[in-house]
TORTOR-772284 format. One record per residue: residue number from 0; x, y, z of N, C-alpha, C in turn; residue in one letter. Coordinates in nm, 2 decimals, m for minus. Atoms other than C-alpha are relative to their C-alpha. Last residue first. Example, Ala and Ser with C-alpha at 12.3 -4.5 7.8 and 13.67 -1.06 7.14 Angstrom:
BEGIN
   k    n.x    n.y    n.z   ca.x   ca.y   ca.z    c.x    c.y    c.z r
   1  m0.09  m0.11   0.00   1.37  m0.11   0.71  m0.08   0.11   0.08 S
   0   0.09  m0.12   0.00   1.23  m0.45   0.78   0.09   0.12   0.00 A
//
This chain:
BEGIN
   k    n.x    n.y    n.z   ca.x   ca.y   ca.z    c.x    c.y    c.z r
  68  m0.12   0.08  m0.13   1.54  m1.64   3.39  m0.10  m0.13   0.04 X
  67  m0.08   0.05   0.05   1.39  m1.48   3.02   0.08  m0.12   0.12 X
  66   0.00   0.12   0.08   1.05  m1.42   3.12   0.14  m0.07  m0.07 X
  65   0.03   0.10  m0.08   1.19  m1.17   3.39  m0.05  m0.19  m0.09 X
  64  m0.05   0.08  m0.08   1.36  m1.02   3.16  m0.04  m0.08   0.08 X
  63   0.04  m0.07  m0.17   1.09  m0.90   2.91   0.06  m0.07   0.10 X
  62  m0.03   0.11  m0.11   1.19  m0.91   2.55  m0.05   0.07   0.16 X
  61  m0.09   0.04  m0.05   1.04  m0.64   2.33   0.01  m0.09   0.14 X
  60   0.07  m0.10  m0.10   0.70  m0.66   2.13   0.20  m0.05   0.08 X
  59  m0.01   0.16  m0.13   0.79  m0.78   1.77   0.02   0.09   0.13 X
  58  m0.18   0.08  m0.02   0.94  m0.57   1.49  m0.02  m0.12   0.13 X
  57  m0.01   0.08  m0.14   0.61  m0.42   1.39   0.10  m0.06  m0.01 X
  56  m0.03   0.09  m0.01   0.67  m0.17   1.06   0.02  m0.08   0.13 X
  55  m0.14   0.07  m0.12   0.48   0.10   1.02  m0.02  m0.11  m0.01 X
  54  m0.11  m0.10  m0.05   0.34   0.32   0.76   0.06  m0.06   0.10 X
  53   0.03  m0.06  m0.15   0.13   0.01   0.55   0.11   0.10   0.05 X
  52  m0.14  m0.02  m0.03   0.07   0.04   0.21   0.00   0.09   0.13 X
  51  m0.06   0.13   0.08  m0.28  m0.15   0.08   0.13   0.07   0.04 X
  50   0.00   0.09  m0.06  m0.47   0.10   0.31   0.05  m0.17  m0.03 X
  49  m0.10   0.00  m0.05  m0.33   0.42   0.14  m0.05  m0.11   0.12 X
  48  m0.13   0.04   0.04  m0.52   0.33  m0.16   0.12   0.00   0.11 X
  47  m0.16  m0.09   0.05  m0.83   0.37  m0.03   0.11  m0.05  m0.05 X
  46  m0.09  m0.05  m0.11  m1.10   0.11  m0.05   0.07   0.11  m0.04 X
  45   0.09  m0.06  m0.12  m1.45   0.13  m0.25   0.09   0.02   0.08 X
  44   0.07  m0.15   0.03  m1.26  m0.11  m0.54  m0.10   0.05   0.11 X
  43  m0.01  m0.08  m0.03  m1.02  m0.37  m0.39  m0.05   0.18  m0.02 X
  42   0.06   0.04  m0.14  m1.17  m0.71  m0.51   0.04   0.16   0.11 X
  41   0.12  m0.04  m0.04  m1.12  m0.59  m0.83  m0.06  m0.02   0.11 X
  40   0.08   0.09   0.02  m0.75  m0.55  m0.84  m0.14   0.00   0.05 X
  39   0.14   0.01  m0.05  m0.48  m0.31  m0.81  m0.10  m0.08  m0.06 X
  38   0.09   0.06   0.13  m0.17  m0.39  m0.80  m0.11   0.08   0.05 X
  37   0.14   0.03   0.01   0.02  m0.16  m0.54  m0.07  m0.01  m0.08 X
  36   0.06   0.03   0.15   0.39  m0.09  m0.55  m0.17  m0.09   0.03 X
  35   0.03   0.14   0.04   0.54   0.11  m0.23  m0.11  m0.02  m0.10 X
  34   0.11   0.01   0.05   0.68   0.45  m0.19  m0.03  m0.18  m0.10 X
  33  m0.06   0.04   0.13   0.92   0.52   0.03  m0.13  m0.01  m0.06 X
  32  m0.15   0.02  m0.01   0.94   0.70   0.37   0.05  m0.06  m0.14 X
  31  m0.01  m0.10  m0.10   0.55   0.86   0.45   0.21  m0.02   0.03 X
  30   0.01   0.12  m0.21   0.40   0.51   0.33   0.09   0.10   0.09 X
  29  m0.11  m0.07  m0.08   0.41   0.69  m0.06  m0.06  m0.06   0.17 X
  28   0.02  m0.12  m0.07   0.18   0.50  m0.31   0.09  m0.01   0.12 X
  27  m0.14   0.04  m0.09   0.35   0.33  m0.64  m0.08   0.10   0.10 X
  26   0.00  m0.11  m0.09   0.02   0.23  m0.82   0.09   0.01   0.13 X
  25  m0.09  m0.02  m0.10   0.00  m0.05  m1.05   0.07   0.13   0.05 X
  24  m0.14  m0.15  m0.03  m0.26  m0.03  m1.25   0.05  m0.09   0.09 X
  23  m0.08   0.09   0.09  m0.53  m0.38  m1.39   0.15   0.11   0.05 X
  22   0.00   0.19  m0.03  m0.82  m0.25  m1.21   0.13   0.00  m0.12 X
  21  m0.12   0.03  m0.05  m0.81   0.16  m1.16   0.08  m0.15  m0.04 X
  20  m0.11  m0.05   0.13  m1.11   0.22  m1.41   0.16  m0.04   0.08 X
  19  m0.02   0.08   0.07  m1.32   0.06  m1.15   0.10   0.00  m0.10 X
  18   0.06   0.03   0.11  m1.21   0.31  m0.87   0.01  m0.09  m0.11 X
  17  m0.02   0.06   0.18  m1.02   0.34  m0.62  m0.10  m0.09  m0.04 X
  16   0.10   0.12  m0.02  m1.07   0.57  m0.34   0.05  m0.06  m0.19 X
  15   0.04   0.07   0.13  m0.76   0.83  m0.26  m0.07  m0.12  m0.05 X
  14   0.18  m0.05   0.00  m0.70   0.93   0.08  m0.08   0.00  m0.13 X
  13   0.05   0.13  m0.08  m0.36   0.78   0.04  m0.09   0.01  m0.01 X
  12   0.17   0.03  m0.04  m0.29   1.03  m0.21  m0.04  m0.11   0.08 X
  11   0.02   0.03  m0.19   0.11   1.04  m0.23  m0.10   0.04   0.07 X
  10   0.11  m0.05  m0.07   0.11   0.90  m0.57   0.02   0.03   0.15 X
   9   0.00  m0.02  m0.12   0.33   0.75  m0.81  m0.06   0.13   0.01 X
   8   0.02  m0.12  m0.03   0.18   0.54  m1.09   0.04   0.07   0.08 X
   7   0.10  m0.02  m0.14   0.41   0.26  m1.14  m0.01   0.13  m0.05 X
   6  m0.02  m0.09  m0.10   0.56   0.18  m1.49  m0.08   0.04   0.09 X
   5  m0.09   0.05  m0.06   0.52  m0.10  m1.71   0.06   0.06   0.13 X
   4  m0.10  m0.11  m0.06   0.19   0.03  m1.84   0.08  m0.06   0.09 X
   3  m0.13   0.10   0.06  m0.03  m0.29  m2.00   0.10   0.08   0.06 X
   2  m0.06   0.11  m0.08  m0.34  m0.14  m1.82   0.11  m0.04   0.00 X
   1   0.04   0.14   0.02  m0.37   0.17  m2.01   0.08  m0.11   0.11 X
   0  m0.05   0.10  m0.03  m0.45   0.52  m1.91  m0.01  m0.10  m0.04 X
//
């Protein structure tokens, strides 16, 4: 694998550990709905790919009716 590749590598494996040979690659990690591009840097070594592709979107808490009065 060359680090100059333009096309991201698609993967469904969120549990794969990032190793030093992955530095500089763009890996498209599946989050359950789509593939999220993750650019691998040296600080990410030892972490899992899934840590960088969130599966949930936080839209804030529902507004409380009592607080609006």
